[in-house]
Every structure is written in C-alpha cells, then in structure tokens.
C-alpha positions as CSV (number, residue, x, y, z in Angstrom):
1,M,98.3,70.7,100.6
2,K,95.6,73.3,100.2
3,K,95.0,73.1,104.0
4,V,98.8,73.7,104.7
5,F,98.8,76.6,102.3
6,N,95.7,78.2,103.8
7,K,97.3,77.8,107.3
8,F,100.5,79.5,106.1
9,L,98.5,82.3,104.5
10,I,96.7,83.0,107.8
11,N,99.9,82.9,109.7
12,L,101.7,85.2,107.2
13,S,98.8,87.6,107.3
14,V,98.9,87.8,111.0
15,F,102.7,88.2,110.9
16,S,102.4,91.0,108.3
17,V,99.6,92.8,110.2
18,A,101.9,92.8,113.3
19,F,104.6,94.3,111.2
20,A,102.1,96.9,109.8
21,I,101.2,98.0,113.3
22,I,104.8,98.4,114.2
23,I,105.5,100.4,111.0
24,A,102.5,102.7,111.7
25,A,103.9,103.3,115.2
26,M,107.4,104.0,113.7
27,N,105.9,106.6,111.4
28,F,104.7,108.6,114.4
29,I,107.6,107.9,116.8
30,L,110.8,108.1,114.6
31,P,112.1,111.3,113.2
32,E,111.5,111.6,109.4
33,K,115.2,111.1,108.6
34,Y,115.2,107.7,110.2
35,Y,112.0,106.4,108.5
36,T,111.5,105.6,104.8
37,Q,108.1,106.2,103.3
38,T,108.5,103.0,101.2
39,L,108.2,100.8,104.3
40,P,104.5,99.9,103.8
41,Y,105.4,99.0,100.1
42,Q,108.3,96.9,101.3
43,L,106.0,95.0,103.6
44,V,103.6,94.2,100.7
45,F,106.5,93.1,98.6
46,F,107.9,90.7,101.2
47,F,104.4,89.4,101.9
48,A,103.8,88.7,98.1
49,S,107.2,87.2,97.5
50,T,107.1,85.0,100.6
51,L,103.7,83.8,99.6
52,L,104.6,83.0,96.1
53,V,107.8,81.2,97.0
54,H,106.0,79.1,99.7
55,K,103.4,78.1,97.2
56,V,106.1,76.9,94.8
57,L,107.8,75.0,97.6
58,L,104.7,73.3,98.8
59,N,104.1,72.1,95.2
60,A,107.7,70.8,95.0
61,S,107.4,69.1,98.4
62,E,104.8,66.7,97.0
63,K,107.4,65.3,94.7
64,R,110.7,63.6,95.8
65,F,112.8,65.3,98.5
66,T,115.7,66.0,96.1
67,K,113.2,68.0,94.0
68,F,112.1,69.9,97.0
69,V,115.8,70.7,97.8
70,T,116.4,71.9,94.3
71,Y,113.4,74.2,94.3
72,F,114.3,75.5,97.7
73,M,117.8,76.3,96.7
74,A,116.7,77.9,93.4
75,S,114.0,80.0,95.0
76,T,116.3,81.2,97.7
77,F,118.9,82.2,95.1
78,F,116.4,84.0,92.8
79,K,114.7,85.8,95.8
80,L,118.2,87.0,97.0
81,V,119.0,88.2,93.5
82,L,115.7,90.0,93.2
83,Y,116.1,91.6,96.6
84,I,119.5,92.8,95.7
85,V,118.3,94.3,92.4
86,V,115.5,96.1,94.2
87,M,117.8,97.6,96.8
88,V,120.5,98.7,94.2
89,V,117.9,100.2,91.9
90,Y,116.2,102.1,94.8
91,V,119.5,103.4,96.2
92,F,120.5,104.7,92.8
93,V,117.1,106.3,92.2
94,N,116.7,107.8,95.7
95,K,120.2,108.3,97.3
96,P,118.9,110.5,100.3
97,D,116.6,107.7,101.5
98,A,119.1,104.9,101.0
99,I,120.1,104.2,104.5
100,P,116.7,104.0,106.1
101,F,115.5,102.0,103.0
102,I,118.4,99.5,103.3
103,I,118.0,99.0,107.1
104,S,114.2,98.5,106.9
105,F,114.6,96.2,103.9
106,F,117.2,94.1,105.8
107,I,115.1,93.9,108.8
108,L,112.0,92.7,106.8
109,Y,114.2,90.3,104.8
110,L,115.5,88.7,108.0
111,S,112.1,88.5,109.6
112,F,110.3,87.1,106.6
113,T,113.1,84.6,105.9
114,I,113.0,83.3,109.5
115,F,109.2,83.1,109.3
116,E,109.4,81.2,106.0
117,V,112.0,78.7,107.1
118,M,110.2,78.0,110.4
119,A,107.0,77.3,108.4
120,I,108.8,75.0,106.0
121,L,110.5,73.2,108.9
122,S,107.1,72.7,110.7
123,Y,105.7,71.3,107.4
124,K,108.6,69.0,106.6
125,K,109.1,66.7,109.5
126,P,112.6,65.1,109.9
127,E,111.2,61.7,109.1
128,D,109.8,63.2,105.8
129,L,113.4,64.1,104.8
130,I,114.6,60.5,104.5
131,E,113.8,59.0,101.2
132,K,112.5,55.4,101.3
C-alpha cells in the first residue's frame, strides 16, 4: 500500500505542478478582474484534501469491498460539503472576487476529482471488486 500511495503522491505532485504553471501564466495573461488571487491557495487546498482522502481510501481498500464503498461515498459527501462551505464563506466575505473564485474553484474541483477517480480505478481492478 505504501508503494501505491507514494506513486499517487508523485503523480498528484506532477499534476499540481502543471496546474501551478498554468496558474502562473494566467496571472500574467488574464486581466485582473478575471483572475482571483486565491488561486494558488485553492491549488494547495485541493492538493491536501485529495491526498488526505486518497490515503483514507487506500486504507479502506485493504478491508472488504463494502467497507471501501462506504468510505468512498462518505469521503465524497464530506468533501463536497467542505467545498460548498468554503465557497459560500468566501463569497460572503469577498463578494467582488466571487465569480472568478467560484469558476476557478469549480475547474480545480472537476480536475482533481477526475484525477482522483482515475487513480482509484487504476488501483482497484474490476476483478478486485467482486467479493469472493
């Protein structure tokens, strides 16, 4: 499991660095009204939450499949609630930056979610899903 987690950490780091390069370029290319200054912090937030959830799911995957499914569904629910809370709080605190924040948050959410699901699917082969 440690080997799988280390591979995921490396892949997630490369994925995040690629996003960081895009974010740095956007900072110079986009007009200020279309760019939120919180974007680098959002990237760190998504990196950390994805890494934490994946660690929990890897631990759960060593148990029965039904346990893994329960952890997956619960982690997805709690992550979604956390993300909504972060967005709502930020929008109430900083209304002028709300639209760029929400758009960038949504793009990062989709990107990191797709990345995480693809990593889980590559780890959990279809034959692993059938309980014996």
